[in-house]
C-alpha positions as CSV (number, residue, x, y, z in Angstrom):
1,M,223.5,5.5,149.4
2,A,224.7,7.7,152.3
3,F,222.2,10.4,151.5
4,L,219.3,8.0,152.3
5,S,220.4,7.3,155.8
6,P,218.7,10.4,157.4
7,L,215.4,9.3,155.7
8,I,215.3,5.9,157.4
9,P,216.0,5.8,161.1
10,F,218.5,3.3,162.5
11,A,219.7,2.5,158.9
12,D,223.3,2.0,158.1
13,A,223.9,3.5,154.7
14,N,226.1,0.6,153.8
15,T,223.3,-1.9,154.5
16,L,220.6,-0.2,152.4
17,H,219.3,-2.3,149.5
18,L,217.7,0.1,147.0
19,A,216.4,-2.7,144.8
20,E,214.7,-4.3,147.8
21,F,213.1,-1.4,149.6
22,A,212.3,1.0,146.7
23,P,209.6,-1.2,145.2
24,P,207.4,-1.4,148.3
25,L,207.9,2.4,148.9
26,V,206.8,3.1,145.3
27,A,203.9,0.6,145.6
28,C,202.7,2.2,148.8
29,V,202.6,5.6,147.2
30,V,200.7,4.2,144.2
31,Y,198.2,2.3,146.4
32,L,197.4,5.3,148.5
33,L,197.2,7.7,145.6
34,L,194.8,5.5,143.7
35,Y,192.7,4.7,146.7
36,S,192.4,8.3,147.8
37,K,191.5,9.4,144.3
38,R,188.7,6.8,144.2
39,A,187.5,7.7,147.7
40,R,187.3,11.4,146.7
41,T,185.3,10.5,143.5
42,L,182.9,8.4,145.6
43,A,182.5,11.2,148.1
44,R,181.6,13.6,145.3
45,E,179.0,11.1,144.1
46,R,177.6,10.9,147.6
47,R,178.8,7.4,148.1
48,P,181.5,8.1,150.6
49,V,183.8,5.4,151.9
50,A,183.5,4.9,155.6
51,T,186.2,6.5,157.7
52,W,187.2,3.3,159.3
53,R,187.8,1.8,155.9
54,L,190.0,4.7,154.8
55,I,192.1,4.2,158.0
56,S,192.2,0.5,157.6
57,F,193.5,0.6,154.0
58,T,196.1,3.3,154.9
59,V,197.3,1.3,157.9
60,G,197.7,-1.8,155.7
61,A,199.6,0.0,153.0
62,L,202.0,1.6,155.5
63,L,202.4,-1.6,157.5
64,T,203.4,-3.6,154.5
65,T,206.0,-1.0,153.6
66,A,207.4,-0.4,157.1
67,V,208.3,-4.0,157.7
68,Q,210.3,-4.0,154.4
69,L,212.5,-1.1,155.6
70,P,215.5,-1.1,158.0
71,P,216.0,-2.1,160.7
72,L,213.5,-5.1,160.4
73,D,214.4,-5.8,156.8
74,D,218.1,-5.9,157.6
75,L,217.4,-8.2,160.5
76,A,215.3,-10.4,158.3
77,D,218.3,-11.0,156.1
78,K,220.2,-12.4,159.1
79,L,217.6,-14.2,161.2
80,L,215.0,-16.6,160.0
81,V,212.6,-15.8,162.8
82,A,212.7,-12.1,161.8
83,H,212.0,-13.0,158.2
84,M,209.0,-15.1,159.3
85,V,207.6,-12.1,161.2
86,Q,208.0,-10.0,158.1
87,H,206.1,-12.5,156.0
88,L,203.3,-12.9,158.6
89,V,202.8,-9.1,158.9
90,I,202.7,-8.7,155.1
91,G,200.7,-11.8,154.1
92,D,198.2,-11.9,157.0
93,F,197.8,-8.5,158.6
94,A,198.7,-5.9,156.1
95,S,196.7,-7.6,153.4
96,L,193.7,-8.0,155.8
97,F,193.7,-4.3,156.6
98,M,193.9,-3.3,153.0
99,V,191.0,-5.6,152.0
100,L,188.9,-4.3,154.9
101,G,189.3,-0.9,153.2
102,L,187.7,-2.1,150.0
103,T,184.1,-1.9,149.0
104,G,182.3,-2.7,145.7
105,P,182.3,0.9,144.5
106,V,186.0,1.2,145.4
107,L,186.8,-1.8,143.3
108,Q,184.4,-1.0,140.5
109,P,187.0,0.7,138.1
110,V,189.5,-2.1,138.7
111,L,186.9,-4.7,137.6
112,H,186.4,-2.8,134.3
113,I,190.2,-2.8,133.4
114,R,191.1,-5.7,131.1
115,F,194.4,-6.4,132.9
116,T,192.8,-6.5,136.4
117,R,189.3,-7.9,135.5
118,P,190.3,-11.5,136.3
119,I,190.5,-10.5,140.0
120,R,186.8,-11.5,140.2
121,R,187.7,-15.1,139.3
122,L,191.0,-15.2,141.2
123,A,189.2,-14.1,144.4
124,S,186.8,-17.0,144.3
125,P,187.3,-19.2,147.4
126,V,188.8,-22.3,145.8
127,V,191.1,-20.5,143.4
128,A,192.3,-18.0,146.0
129,L,193.0,-20.8,148.5
130,V,195.0,-22.8,145.9
131,L,197.0,-19.8,144.7
132,W,197.7,-18.7,148.3
133,A,198.9,-22.2,149.4
134,A,201.0,-22.7,146.3
135,N,202.7,-19.3,146.8
136,L,203.3,-20.0,150.5
137,Y,204.9,-23.3,150.0
138,A,206.8,-22.3,146.9
139,W,208.6,-19.5,148.7
140,H,209.6,-21.8,151.5
141,V,211.3,-24.2,149.2
142,P,215.0,-23.7,150.2
143,F,216.1,-22.6,146.7
144,F,213.6,-19.8,146.4
145,Y,213.8,-18.8,150.1
146,Q,217.6,-18.4,149.9
147,A,217.4,-16.7,146.5
148,A,215.2,-14.0,148.2
149,I,217.8,-13.5,150.8
150,N,220.7,-13.3,148.3
151,H,219.0,-11.2,145.7
152,D,217.2,-7.9,146.5
153,V,214.9,-7.9,143.5
154,V,213.8,-11.5,144.3
155,H,213.1,-10.5,147.9
156,A,210.9,-7.6,146.8
157,V,209.0,-9.9,144.4
158,E,208.6,-12.5,147.3
159,H,207.0,-9.8,149.5
160,A,204.8,-8.5,146.7
161,F,203.5,-12.0,146.1
162,M,202.9,-12.5,149.9
163,L,200.7,-9.3,149.9
164,W,198.8,-10.0,146.7
165,F,198.0,-13.6,147.3
166,G,197.1,-12.8,151.0
167,A,194.8,-10.1,149.7
168,L,193.1,-12.6,147.3
169,L,192.5,-15.0,150.3
170,W,190.9,-12.2,152.3
171,L,188.9,-11.0,149.4
172,A,187.4,-14.5,149.0
173,L,186.5,-14.6,152.7
174,I,185.4,-11.0,153.5
175,G,185.7,-9.0,150.3
176,P,182.8,-7.2,148.6
177,L,182.9,-9.4,145.4
178,P,180.0,-11.9,144.8
179,K,180.5,-15.2,146.5
180,P,179.4,-18.7,145.4
181,Q,176.1,-19.9,146.7
182,W,177.8,-22.7,148.8
183,F,180.1,-20.2,150.5
184,T,177.8,-19.3,153.3
185,G,178.1,-19.9,157.1
186,W,179.5,-23.5,157.1
187,G,181.3,-23.0,153.9
188,R,183.3,-20.0,155.3
189,L,183.9,-21.8,158.5
190,G,185.4,-24.7,156.6
191,Y,187.4,-22.3,154.5
192,V,189.0,-20.7,157.5
193,I,189.9,-24.0,159.1
194,L,191.4,-25.3,155.8
195,V,193.5,-22.2,155.4
196,R,194.9,-22.4,158.9
197,F,195.5,-26.1,158.6
198,T,197.5,-25.4,155.4
199,G,199.7,-22.9,157.3
200,A,199.9,-25.1,160.4
201,V,201.4,-28.0,158.4
202,L,204.3,-25.7,157.3
203,A,204.7,-24.4,160.8
204,N,205.0,-27.9,162.2
205,V,207.6,-28.9,159.6
206,L,209.8,-25.9,160.7
207,I,209.2,-26.6,164.4
208,W,210.1,-30.3,164.4
209,A,212.7,-30.4,161.7
210,Q,216.0,-31.8,162.8
211,S,218.0,-30.4,159.9
212,V,218.6,-26.8,158.7
213,F,216.6,-26.0,155.6
214,Y,218.2,-22.6,154.9
215,P,222.0,-22.7,155.2
216,V,222.1,-19.0,154.2
217,Y,221.4,-18.2,157.9
218,R,224.2,-20.3,159.3
219,S,226.8,-17.6,159.4
220,P,224.6,-14.7,160.7
221,D,223.2,-17.0,163.4
222,A,226.7,-18.1,164.4
223,A,227.7,-14.4,164.6
224,R,224.9,-13.9,167.2
225,G,225.7,-17.0,169.1
226,L,222.5,-18.7,167.9
227,N,221.9,-22.2,166.7
228,P,220.6,-22.1,163.1
229,L,218.3,-25.1,163.9
230,S,216.9,-23.3,166.9
231,D,216.3,-20.2,164.8
232,Q,214.3,-22.3,162.3
233,N,212.3,-24.0,165.1
234,V,211.4,-20.7,166.7
235,A,210.4,-19.3,163.3
236,G,207.9,-22.2,163.0
237,G,206.7,-21.6,166.6
238,V,206.0,-17.9,165.8
239,M,204.1,-18.9,162.7
240,M,202.1,-21.5,164.7
241,I,201.2,-19.0,167.5
242,E,200.2,-16.4,165.0
243,Q,198.0,-18.9,163.2
244,I,196.2,-19.9,166.4
245,I,195.6,-16.3,167.5
246,L,194.4,-15.1,164.0
247,T,192.2,-18.2,163.6
248,T,190.5,-17.6,166.9
249,L,189.9,-14.0,166.1
250,I,188.5,-14.8,162.6
251,L,186.2,-17.5,163.9
252,G,184.9,-15.2,166.6
253,W,184.2,-12.5,164.0
254,L,182.5,-15.0,161.7
255,F,180.1,-16.2,164.4
256,Y,179.4,-12.6,165.3
257,R,178.8,-11.8,161.6
258,F,176.5,-14.8,161.2
259,A,174.4,-13.6,164.1
260,I,174.1,-10.0,162.7
261,Q,173.3,-11.2,159.2
262,D,170.6,-13.6,160.4
263,E,169.0,-10.7,162.4
264,E,169.1,-8.4,159.3
265,R,167.7,-11.2,157.1
266,Q,164.8,-11.7,159.4
267,S,164.2,-8.0,159.8
268,L,164.0,-7.6,156.0
269,L,161.5,-10.5,155.7
270,D,159.3,-9.1,158.5
271,L,159.4,-5.6,156.9
272,A,158.5,-7.0,153.5
273,A,155.5,-8.9,155.0
274,E,154.3,-5.7,156.6
275,Q,154.6,-3.8,153.3
276,G,152.9,-6.5,151.3
277,V,156.0,-7.0,149.1
278,S,157.2,-10.4,148.1
279,L,160.7,-11.1,149.3
280,S,162.4,-14.5,149.3
281,E,164.6,-15.7,152.1
282,E,167.4,-16.2,149.6
283,R,167.2,-12.6,148.5
284,A,167.0,-11.2,152.0
285,A,170.0,-13.3,153.0
286,R,171.9,-12.1,149.9
287,A,171.3,-8.5,150.8
288,A,172.4,-9.0,154.4
289,E,175.5,-10.8,153.2
290,A,176.4,-8.1,150.6
291,G,175.9,-5.3,153.1
292,T,173.0,-3.8,151.0
293,A,170.3,-4.5,153.6
294,A,169.9,-0.8,154.3
295,Q,169.3,-0.1,150.6
296,L,166.7,-2.9,150.3
297,R,165.0,-1.7,153.5
298,E,164.7,1.8,152.0
299,R,163.0,0.3,149.0
300,L,160.6,-1.7,151.1
301,L,159.7,1.3,153.2
302,A,159.1,3.3,150.0
303,G,156.6,0.6,148.9
304,A,159.0,-0.7,146.3
305,P,157.9,1.6,143.5
306,G,158.6,0.4,140.0
307,G,159.0,-3.2,141.0
308,S,160.6,-5.5,138.5
309,G,160.0,-9.2,137.8
310,T,159.9,-11.9,140.5
311,V,163.3,-12.7,142.0
312,P,164.3,-16.4,141.9
313,G,162.9,-18.0,145.0
314,S,160.2,-15.4,145.6
315,R,156.6,-16.3,145.5
316,T,154.4,-13.4,144.7
317,A,151.0,-13.5,146.4
318,P,148.0,-12.0,144.7
319,G,148.0,-8.2,145.1
320,S,151.6,-8.2,146.4
321,R,154.6,-6.5,144.8
322,T,158.2,-7.5,144.3
323,A,161.0,-5.3,145.6
324,P,163.6,-4.3,143.0
325,E,167.0,-5.8,143.5
326,P,169.5,-3.3,145.1
327,P,172.8,-3.3,143.2
328,S,175.5,-5.6,144.5
329,N,178.5,-4.1,146.1
330,G,180.8,-5.6,143.5
331,E,178.6,-4.9,140.4
332,T,177.7,-1.9,138.4
333,P,174.0,-1.0,138.5
334,A,172.3,-1.3,135.2
335,S,171.8,2.0,133.4
């Protein structure tokens, strides 16, 4: 393993765990290659991915890999608080950045592959929340948590699950896939609160516990002059602080998004009235929600040529026309 030490700064060749850090490195390369290939295809089709999304996905992929390499990964094997930071970065922030880089057209090929097609159902709010919570609590069961520390392959699987289930959670909240009708303003607000409450329960357990849950950290903590119980309590505190900060940011973003979408919805309704085209509030809200307001606006300005049947919720006045439905971000337009 000595030949690898120049490739990873601060790494001691004797502490490198190939079975642990090789999977995230390979996964990062695969994620970035597939994403860049799809982005180039969309650019050729004149459906380019926004630059900020390209950057966001790249940052997420690199971030989830960086925290699984020395020196942080080596420290995470010896300090619970470092391991907690690792999980929070992978499960909350890296997954968020990667999901922000996704659009309907980017995901389109994935949704047509039999193996990955279930993502559409798995990313529904209720299913994603249940899977994320089950994954979070399962890995904090002492048996599994310590197995990850003692076995490199298990540790790599743990981190992969943190990323994937975290991504499902963000896909359900802000991803481009179609959302249930009930998952609007208040539905999303309740979803965020429930997610953060789920994490806060675990954080409080770690903060106030009076016994050490993970004896595997006893010796490393003692070598650093630390109390294993204090290490565990601080890890819970770090998790709680991160939950508070992230929840505050998400709620602020949600309220901002509500305001923007409401403005877009009203703008579409006003434009449709000016053009004499029938457009229901539900349909205008759906376009604002899916990010297809600009496409619908173009059709309205063009006089909605070739209008199709009445959309559910629309009432067509005599002499008025119905605007055709713009393709959803997560669906393939009919040919």
